[in-house]
C-alpha positions in Angstrom: 0.0 -0.1 0.1 1.6 3.4 -1.1 2.0 5.8 1.6 0.4 9.3 0.9 2.8 12.2 1.1 1.7 14.6 3.6 0.4 17.9 2.1 2.8 20.8 2.6 1.5 23.4 5.1 0.2 26.5 3.8 2.3 29.4 3.3 1.8 32.4 5.8 1.2 35.9 4.5 4.3 36.9 5.6 5.9 33.9 3.5 3.9 35.1 0.6 4.9 38.7 0.9 8.5 37.8 1.3 8.2 35.4 -1.8 6.5 38.3 -4.0 9.0 40.8 -2.8 12.0 38.6 -4.1 10.2 38.0 -7.4 10.0 41.7 -7.9 13.6 42.2 -6.9 14.8 39.5 -9.2 12.6 40.8 -12.0 13.8 44.4 -11.5 17.5 43.2 -11.6 16.9 41.1 -15.0 15.1 44.0 -16.6 18.1 46.4 -15.6 20.4 43.9 -17.2 18.4 44.1 -20.2 17.5 47.6 -20.7 19.5 49.5 -18.3 18.6 51.6 -15.2 17.3 54.6 -17.2 14.8 52.6 -18.9 13.4 50.6 -16.0 9.8 51.1 -15.3 7.2 49.7 -12.8 5.2 48.3 -15.7 8.2 46.4 -17.3 9.0 45.0 -14.1 5.8 43.7 -13.1 5.2 42.2 -16.4 8.5 40.2 -16.1 7.6 39.1 -12.8 4.1 38.2 -13.9 2.4 40.3 -11.4 0.5 43.6 -11.4 1.9 47.1 -11.1 -0.6 47.2 -8.1 1.3 44.4 -6.6 4.7 46.1 -7.2 3.6 49.5 -5.9 2.5 47.7 -2.7 5.9 46.7 -2.0 7.7 50.0 -3.0 6.3 53.4 -3.1 9.0 54.9 -5.7 11.2 53.7 -8.3 14.2 55.0 -5.7 12.8 52.7 -3.2 12.9 49.7 -5.4 16.2 50.3 -6.9 17.7 50.8 -3.2 16.0 47.6 -2.3 17.7 45.9 -5.3 21.2 47.2 -4.3 20.9 46.3 -0.5 19.0 42.9 -0.9 20.1 41.5 -4.2 23.5 43.1 -5.4 25.2 44.4 -2.1 24.9 40.9 -0.4 26.8 39.6 -3.3 29.5 42.4 -2.7 29.7 41.9 1.1 30.5 38.4 1.6 33.4 39.3 3.9 34.3 37.8 7.3 37.7 36.4 6.2 39.6 34.9 9.0 43.2 36.1 9.8 45.8 35.0 7.5 48.8 35.4 9.9 51.8 33.1 9.1 50.7 32.1 5.4 53.0 32.9 2.7 52.4 36.3 1.0 51.5 35.0 -2.3 48.7 32.7 -0.7 47.4 35.8 1.3 47.3 37.7 -2.1 45.4 35.0 -3.8 42.9 34.5 -1.0 42.0 38.3 -1.1 41.7 38.4 -4.8 39.6 35.4 -4.8 37.6 36.5 -2.3 36.8 40.1 -4.0 36.4 38.4 -7.3 33.6 36.2 -5.9 31.8 39.4 -5.5 33.0 41.4 -8.5 32.9 38.5 -10.9 29.2 37.9 -10.5 27.5 38.6 -13.9 24.8 41.2 -12.4 27.7 43.3 -11.0 27.7 45.9 -13.9 24.2 46.8 -12.9 25.7 48.4 -9.9 27.6 50.9 -11.6 24.5 51.6 -14.2 22.5 52.4 -10.8 25.3 54.5 -9.4 25.8 56.7 -12.5 22.2 56.7 -13.3 21.2 57.8 -9.9 23.1 61.2 -10.1 19.9 62.7 -11.3 18.0 61.6 -8.1 19.7 63.4 -5.1 18.0 61.4 -2.6 18.8 58.1 -4.2 22.4 59.0 -4.9 22.9 60.0 -1.2 21.3 56.7 0.2 23.6 54.9 -2.2 26.8 56.6 -1.1 26.1 56.0 2.5 25.5 52.4 1.9 29.0 52.2 -0.1 30.6 53.9 2.7 29.5 51.4 5.1 30.3 48.5 2.7 33.9 50.0 2.1 34.4 49.9 6.0 33.3 46.2 6.2 35.6 45.2 3.3 38.7 46.8 4.8 38.6 44.5 7.6 39.1 41.5 5.2 42.2 43.1 3.7 43.5 43.7 7.3 42.8 40.1 7.9 44.6 39.0 4.8 47.7 40.6 5.8 47.5 40.4 9.6 50.8 40.0 11.3 52.6 42.1 8.6 53.8 45.5 9.4 51.5 47.4 7.4 49.9 50.6 8.7 46.2 51.5 8.3 47.0 53.9 5.5 48.9 51.1 3.7 46.0 48.8 4.2 43.6 51.3 2.8 45.9 51.8 -0.4 45.9 47.8 -0.7 42.2 47.7 -0.8 42.0 50.5 -3.3 44.4 48.9 -5.6 42.7 45.5 -5.4 39.2 46.7 -5.9 40.1 49.3 -8.7 41.8 46.6 -10.6 38.8 44.0 -10.2 36.2 46.3 -10.9 37.7 47.3 -13.9 37.9 43.6 -15.0 34.5 42.8 -13.9 33.3 45.5 -16.4 34.7 43.6 -19.2 32.0 41.1 -18.7 29.4 42.3 -21.4 32.3 42.3 -24.0 34.5 39.2 -23.1 33.1 35.6 -22.7 36.4 33.5 -22.5 37.0 32.6 -18.8 40.4 31.9 -19.3 40.8 35.8 -19.9 39.6 36.5 -16.3 41.8 33.7 -14.9 44.8 35.1 -16.4 44.1 38.6 -15.2 43.6 37.5 -11.8 46.8 35.6 -11.8 48.5 39.0 -13.0 46.7 40.7 -10.5 48.0 38.3 -7.7 51.6 38.8 -9.1 51.2 42.7 -9.1 49.8 42.6 -5.3 52.6 40.6 -4.0 55.3 43.2 -5.7 53.2 46.0 -4.1 53.1 44.7 -0.7 56.6 43.5 -0.9 57.6 47.1 -2.1 55.6 48.8 0.8 57.2 46.5 3.4 60.8 47.1 2.0 60.1 50.8 2.2 59.0 50.5 5.7 62.0 48.3 6.8 64.3 51.0 5.3 62.8 53.9 7.5 62.4 52.0 10.6 
């Protein structure tokens, strides 16, 4: 005799709302990838999600609220994996590779170019631009802790750690923006290896300069 599977428990209103919100944010992200931030409309997002414009407006009052939620809930979590444990005692190259790989896990996401599309497009919306800048500052501070962990135990000061952070992120952001034009993953792997080499030389030069002035 075949045993009947128990019926799944009905979803609560809170679960249904959360599911709808996720669907709308996913749809907004996909529409922006297809047509760009400037051409995003409530109607296009609702249609992509298979929902009504009213359902969208029930969750987000304005386009600015929606775009900010896409950044905070869909894009920035990818950018803020963080939580790197201390790499003290490891060889310098291993440390450099670890931090480059950690950041590429964020910048290498295919959706990353949307971040810059939003940042540049939001310049015409002062309120949204201010919210984005505030969130970026908070994210940068969290990311700096990962760089500190990567080079823990080395005699690098706060200013040098910040320079390393800016060096890594500048290189990887630029590489990530090649995504729409380059599909060969070996290109990205080669560029990351080159970045690891450059980063090792950069840190070694800073350590040497520090030793000379000690």
